[in-house]
C-alpha positions in Angstrom: 117.5 107.4 109.0 114.7 106.9 106.6 115.2 107.7 103.0 112.3 107.8 100.6 112.3 108.9 97.0 109.5 110.9 95.4 107.8 109.3 92.5 107.0 111.5 89.5 104.2 110.4 87.3 102.3 111.8 84.3 99.1 110.5 82.7 98.7 109.7 79.0 96.3 112.0 77.3 94.1 110.7 74.5 94.3 107.6 72.3 97.7 107.1 70.8 99.2 110.1 72.7 102.6 109.5 74.4 103.2 110.6 78.0 106.7 110.7 79.4 106.9 109.1 82.8 109.8 109.4 85.2 109.8 106.9 88.1 111.9 107.4 91.1 114.4 109.5 89.3 115.1 106.8 86.7 114.9 106.9 82.9 111.7 108.3 81.4 109.3 105.7 79.9 107.0 106.2 77.0 103.5 105.1 77.7 101.2 104.5 74.7 97.7 103.2 74.2 99.4 99.9 73.0 101.4 99.6 76.2 98.3 100.2 78.3 96.5 97.4 76.5 99.4 95.1 77.3 99.3 95.5 81.0 97.4 92.4 81.8 98.7 89.4 83.7 102.4 90.3 83.5 104.8 92.9 85.0 103.1 96.3 84.9 105.2 99.4 85.1 104.5 102.4 87.4 104.1 104.5 84.3 101.4 102.3 82.9 99.5 102.4 86.2 99.8 106.2 86.4 98.5 106.4 82.8 95.3 104.5 83.6 96.1 100.8 83.3 93.6 98.8 85.4 95.1 95.3 85.7 93.3 92.5 87.4 96.5 90.7 88.1 100.3 90.9 87.5 103.2 92.4 89.4 104.7 95.9 89.8 108.2 96.8 90.8 108.2 99.7 93.3 110.9 102.2 94.1 113.8 100.2 95.8 113.3 97.2 93.6 110.6 95.3 95.5 108.2 93.3 93.4 104.6 93.4 94.6 101.9 91.1 93.2 98.9 93.3 92.4 96.1 92.0 94.5 92.6 91.2 93.3 90.2 94.2 93.0 89.1 95.6 96.4 92.2 94.3 98.2 95.3 96.1 99.6 98.6 94.3 100.2 101.2 96.0 102.5 104.9 95.2 103.0 106.3 96.4 106.3 110.0 95.7 107.1 112.4 96.2 109.9 116.1 97.1 109.1 119.3 96.5 111.0 120.7 99.7 112.5 123.1 101.3 110.0 121.1 100.1 107.0 118.6 102.1 105.0 115.0 101.6 106.0 113.2 100.5 102.7 109.9 101.9 104.0 106.4 100.6 104.2 104.7 100.1 100.9 101.1 99.2 100.0 99.5 98.4 96.8 95.7 98.8 96.5 93.7 97.5 93.5 90.6 99.6 93.5 89.3 97.9 90.4 87.6 100.3 88.0 89.7 103.3 89.0 93.0 101.5 88.9 95.9 100.8 91.3 97.2 103.1 94.0 100.7 102.6 95.5 101.9 104.2 98.8 105.5 104.3 99.8 105.6 105.8 103.3 104.0 109.2 102.5 104.5 109.2 98.7 101.7 108.1 96.5 101.7 107.0 92.8 99.5 105.1 90.5 96.2 106.0 88.7 95.2 109.5 89.8 91.6 108.5 90.6 92.7 105.5 92.5 95.2 107.5 94.5 92.6 110.1 95.4 90.2 107.4 96.5 92.6 105.3 98.5 94.4 108.3 100.1 91.0 109.6 101.4 90.0 106.1 102.6 93.4 105.6 104.4 93.1 109.0 106.1 89.6 108.1 107.3 90.8 104.7 108.7 94.1 106.0 110.1 93.5 107.7 113.4 96.7 109.7 113.0 99.9 109.7 111.0 102.1 110.5 114.0 100.6 111.6 117.3 102.3 113.9 119.8 105.9 114.7 120.2 108.5 113.1 122.4 108.7 114.6 125.9 112.2 115.7 125.3 113.2 118.5 123.0 113.1 118.1 119.2 116.2 116.5 117.8 117.2 115.0 121.2 117.6 111.2 121.3 115.0 109.7 123.6 116.7 107.5 126.1 113.7 105.5 127.1 110.6 104.5 125.1 108.4 106.1 127.8 109.5 109.4 126.5 107.5 109.3 123.2 103.7 109.1 122.5 104.3 108.7 118.8 102.6 106.1 116.7 101.4 105.7 113.1 98.5 103.6 111.7 98.8 101.7 108.5 95.1 101.9 107.8 93.9 98.3 108.6 92.9 96.3 111.7 91.7 92.8 112.4 88.0 92.0 113.0 88.9 88.6 114.5 91.7 86.6 116.1 94.8 86.2 113.9 95.3 82.5 113.4 98.9 81.8 112.3 101.3 78.9 111.8 105.1 78.5 111.8 107.2 77.1 109.0 110.6 75.9 110.5 112.3 75.3 107.1 115.7 77.0 107.1 115.2 78.3 110.6 118.3 79.9 112.1 117.0 79.2 115.6 114.0 77.4 116.9 111.7 80.4 116.5 108.0 79.5 117.1 108.0 80.5 120.8 109.9 83.7 120.3 107.7 84.8 117.4 104.6 83.9 119.4 105.9 85.9 122.4 106.2 88.9 120.0 102.6 88.5 118.9 101.4 88.2 122.5 103.1 91.4 123.6 100.4 93.4 121.9 97.3 91.5 123.2 95.0 91.8 126.2 95.6 94.1 129.2 98.9 95.9 128.7 100.6 98.2 131.3 103.6 100.2 130.4 105.1 103.6 131.2 102.3 104.2 133.7 99.6 103.6 131.1 97.2 100.7 131.1 95.1 99.8 128.0 93.1 96.8 126.9 94.1 95.8 123.4 91.6 94.1 121.1 94.4 92.5 119.1 94.6 88.8 119.6 96.3 85.7 118.0 96.2 82.0 118.1 99.2 79.8 117.2 98.1 76.8 115.1 101.4 74.9 115.1 103.7 73.9 112.3 102.7 74.4 108.7 105.4 73.9 106.1 103.8 76.3 103.5 105.7 79.0 101.7 105.1 82.6 103.0 103.9 85.2 100.6 107.0 87.4 101.2 109.6 87.5 98.5 113.4 87.5 98.9 113.5 91.2 97.9 111.0 92.1 100.6 107.9 92.4 98.4 104.6 90.5 98.7 103.4 87.7 96.5 99.8 86.3 96.4 97.5 85.7 99.2 96.7 82.0 99.9 94.4 82.3 102.8 96.9 81.0 105.4 99.0 83.2 107.8 102.5 81.8 108.1 105.7 83.0 109.8 109.0 81.5 108.6 112.5 82.0 107.3 114.2 82.9 104.0 116.7 85.2 102.3 116.1 89.0 102.3 117.9 92.0 101.0 121.1 93.0 102.8 120.3 95.0 106.0 116.7 93.8 106.2 116.0 91.7 109.3 112.3 90.8 108.6 109.3 91.7 106.5 105.6 91.4 107.2 103.0 91.2 104.4 99.4 92.0 105.3 96.4 91.6 102.9 93.3 93.7 103.8 90.0 94.6 102.3 88.4 98.0 103.0 90.6 98.4 106.1 90.0 94.9 107.5 93.0 92.6 107.6 92.5 89.0 106.3 96.0 87.4 106.1 99.5 88.1 107.4 102.8 86.4 106.4 106.2 87.0 107.9 109.7 86.3 106.7 112.8 86.4 108.9 116.2 86.8 107.3 118.5 83.8 107.1 121.3 86.2 106.3 121.7 87.3 110.0 122.7 85.5 113.2 119.8 85.3 115.7 119.2 84.6 119.4 115.9 83.0 120.7 117.0 82.7 124.3 116.1 84.7 127.4 119.4 86.6 127.2 121.3 87.8 124.2 125.0 88.5 123.6 127.3 89.5 120.8 126.3 90.4 117.3 123.1 88.3 117.3 119.7 89.8 116.7 117.0 89.2 119.3 114.2 87.3 117.5 111.6 88.0 120.1 112.3 91.8 119.9 112.3 91.8 116.1 109.1 89.7 116.1 107.4 92.1 118.5 108.1 94.9 115.9 106.8 92.8 113.0 103.7 91.9 114.9 103.1 95.6 115.5 103.0 95.8 111.7 100.7 92.8 111.5 98.2 94.4 113.9 98.3 97.7 111.9 101.1 99.9 113.2 103.7 101.7 111.1 107.1 103.1 111.9 107.9 105.8 114.4 111.1 107.9 114.4 114.3 106.0 115.3 115.0 108.4 118.1 111.7 107.5 119.8 113.2 104.3 121.2 109.8 102.6 120.7 109.2 99.0 119.5 108.0 100.5 116.2 111.2 102.4 115.4 112.4 101.3 111.9 115.7 99.7 112.8 117.0 97.2 115.4 120.5 96.9 116.9 122.0 93.5 117.8 120.6 92.1 121.1 118.0 94.9 121.3 116.0 93.0 124.0 114.4 96.3 125.0 112.3 96.0 121.9 110.4 93.1 123.5 108.7 95.7 125.8 106.1 98.2 124.5 106.8 101.9 125.1 104.2 104.6 125.6 103.6 105.3 121.9 103.3 101.6 121.2 100.7 101.2 123.9 98.7 104.2 122.7 98.9 102.9 119.1 97.7 99.4 119.8 94.9 100.7 121.9 93.8 102.8 118.9 94.2 100.2 116.1 94.1 96.9 117.9 
């Protein structure tokens, strides 16, 4: 299901020397000392970052066309989507501004950016992430797992919350009345959880603060904008096949803000039961809150909440599977 493209980068050598940089299989770009000097407060290319540009602000377009606002030094911003079944999973992407050593970008398991920043952030992420994917499904490899109790898999995105997540809901352009369903998705990961014969106590917690008609820091193409200090879930257009995107800002592995955007381009259900071609908001929200709390995607065949794509009326995604429970116990 998942498709990711390797990113080839090369560093510029010496003053005035040109390095040829190919990004995502696209046309090569010439990176010069002059172009490095220009990468301030505007759109920065992947080639410029790889060649040593150290911007304090600006944006960068990552593979797949998502524009990410470069965070302030010391901050990581992560965009984590969920796709509709049959669509390409755009992948989880994070941008870390390390400051002096530059910017590191991670798309699933592919890294690019300033070499020193990549080395630094890759090592830090590996230390913070308890595992990339733990254990194998109980069934044979390649066999579809019929129930989410058959897989212990989870992935950690490298951040967690040190406090309760305080969030608000923006009802502008809502396709259904969504606050309760989104809140139920958040609460699925909190407190004492029993599933698949396993009981854990999750440290993840949230508080709903009510309506706040403030724009989310999630763009129409599924990238992340700037942090404004408020965590808001709401609605807006997204790329075709993308149901929702969560953006999380973190510093040294501690999350500080989360915004969520649910697609106005799909038909939704927020009722107890679901029928037809509607997408179950509570189930999709449970997935997106898994991202918010620090979990990444598992294989689609795992049947877990954190699989990368949802089918219409996938109400089973409201209930955590074995890997989901193990994951939130580890990162929550």
